[in-house]
Structures are given as C-alpha cells and as structure tokens.
C-alpha positions in Angstrom: 109.9 181.3 255.4 110.7 182.7 252.4 113.6 182.0 250.3 115.1 185.8 250.9 115.2 185.5 254.5 117.9 183.3 256.2 117.0 181.5 259.2 118.6 182.1 262.2 118.3 182.1 266.0 115.8 184.6 266.3 113.8 183.3 263.8 113.6 179.8 263.5 110.8 179.2 265.6 107.7 178.4 264.1 104.1 179.7 265.1 100.9 178.3 263.2 98.4 181.1 263.6 95.6 178.7 263.1 96.5 176.3 266.3 98.3 178.6 268.3 96.0 181.8 268.1 92.9 180.9 266.7 92.8 177.4 268.6 93.8 178.3 271.7 91.8 181.5 271.9 88.6 179.5 271.4 89.6 177.0 273.7 90.4 179.4 276.1 87.0 181.4 275.8 85.3 177.5 276.4 87.1 177.4 279.5 86.2 180.7 280.5 82.5 180.5 279.8 82.3 177.0 281.4 83.5 178.4 284.4 81.3 181.3 284.4 78.3 179.0 283.5 79.4 177.0 286.6 79.4 180.0 289.1 76.2 181.0 287.6 74.3 178.1 287.8 75.5 177.7 291.7 74.2 180.9 292.5 71.2 181.2 290.7 70.1 177.9 288.8 71.2 174.6 291.3 69.2 172.6 288.8 72.0 173.3 285.8 74.9 172.9 288.0 75.3 169.0 287.0 75.5 170.3 283.1 78.0 173.2 284.3 80.3 170.9 285.8 79.9 168.6 282.6 80.9 171.9 280.6 83.5 172.7 282.7 85.0 168.9 282.6 84.5 168.9 278.7 86.7 172.0 278.4 89.3 170.9 280.4 89.3 167.4 278.2 89.4 169.5 275.0 92.5 171.4 276.2 94.4 168.1 277.2 93.4 166.5 273.7 94.6 169.9 272.0 98.0 170.0 274.2 98.6 166.3 273.2 98.2 166.7 270.0 100.8 169.2 269.7 102.9 167.4 271.9 103.2 163.9 270.5 104.2 164.9 266.7 106.9 167.2 268.4 108.1 164.2 270.2 108.2 162.2 267.0 109.9 164.8 265.4 112.7 165.0 267.9 113.2 161.3 267.7 113.8 161.5 263.6 115.7 164.6 264.6 118.1 162.7 266.9 118.5 159.6 264.3 119.3 162.1 261.6 121.9 163.9 263.3 123.8 160.9 265.0 124.1 159.4 261.5 125.2 163.2 260.2 128.0 163.5 262.8 129.0 159.5 262.3 129.6 160.9 258.7 131.0 164.3 259.6 133.4 163.4 262.9 136.6 161.9 263.5 137.0 158.5 265.2 138.0 160.2 268.5 135.0 162.0 268.5 132.5 159.5 266.7 132.5 157.2 269.3 131.9 160.0 271.8 128.0 160.5 270.0 126.2 158.5 272.4 127.2 161.0 275.3 125.1 163.5 273.3 121.5 164.3 274.8 118.5 164.4 272.9 118.3 168.2 273.4 122.1 168.4 272.4 121.6 166.7 269.2 118.1 168.7 268.2 120.3 172.0 268.9 123.4 170.5 266.6 121.2 170.1 263.5 121.6 174.0 263.0 125.2 173.9 262.9 126.8 173.9 259.4 128.9 170.8 258.7 132.0 172.8 259.1 131.7 174.0 262.4 130.1 170.8 264.0 133.5 169.0 264.8 134.2 172.2 267.2 130.8 172.6 268.3 130.5 168.9 269.3 134.0 169.1 271.4 132.6 172.2 273.3 129.3 170.8 273.9 130.6 167.3 275.1 133.4 169.6 277.6 131.0 171.7 278.6 127.6 170.2 278.7 126.2 172.9 276.7 122.4 173.2 276.9 120.0 173.4 273.4 119.9 177.6 274.0 123.6 177.8 274.5 124.4 175.5 271.6 122.4 177.5 269.1 123.9 180.9 270.7 127.1 179.3 269.7 126.2 178.5 266.3 128.1 180.8 263.7 126.8 179.4 260.0 123.0 178.5 260.6 121.8 175.4 258.7 118.2 175.9 258.7 115.5 173.3 259.3 112.6 174.5 257.4 110.6 171.2 257.8 109.5 171.3 261.3 106.4 172.0 262.2 
C-alpha cells in the first residue's frame, strides 16, 4: 500500500494477484480439464479411465496443497499477532483491564491490532462487555493503526 493512502476497514485486506487470481485460475482450469477428461474417457475411451481418475485425484491434491500453503502461514501470523497484542495491551491497559486480557479471543486480539493506542482501553472494555466479533471491532475503530506486514 502506498504511503499516500492510509489503511482502513475498506482497504486493509490484501490480495496477491499471482496467488489469488493466476494460481487459482490455473488450478480451476486443471480441475475442469480433469473432469472433462474423465467424462470423455468414460464415454469414448474406457481404456483411459484410470489415467483420467488419476488426473482428477491429482488436481484435487493440488487444490488441497494450494489451500494449505495459504492457511498455515496465516495461522502462524495469527499466533504472532496474538502474542504482540497481548504484550501491547499489557502496556496500554490499567490493572483493572490488564488481568482480563486472557478473556480476549484470538479473533478479538487480531482485530484490536488495528486500533490506535489511545482508543484501545475503551475498545477493550466494550469488546469484553459485548463480546464483539472481529468485524464488529474493526467497524468501531476510529483511528486506524495500519498493519502493512500482513501477507
């Protein structure tokens, strides 16, 4: 994100064109082609059915690997964010709220990372009282603290 455009609720999600558009399109094309090949083999070339089933199974395996390649690093990032936010909150909150940090869920901590230091105490109180979701927390943030490191 360029320096002249500040991060906010509407633009904080990141897309990697090579992964989300090109890779996903190629993977979908492989799956469709494998399905077409299987139906074609069943109808016109029974001797090619085993190969067609293998091609379909392989395309499904590629999809699983593709999805896991995205999910695993995001989970690690979530764990790091959770740790960073617990540390940040322990420095920003008063004693009354500090002992309640363990009550915050991973999703709540991940959303709170976007809140400015000044609004964190009020927002944490609201989160704990109303059990706000990640989306609800982000919607309540007035001064957005960008997270440009998330992939």
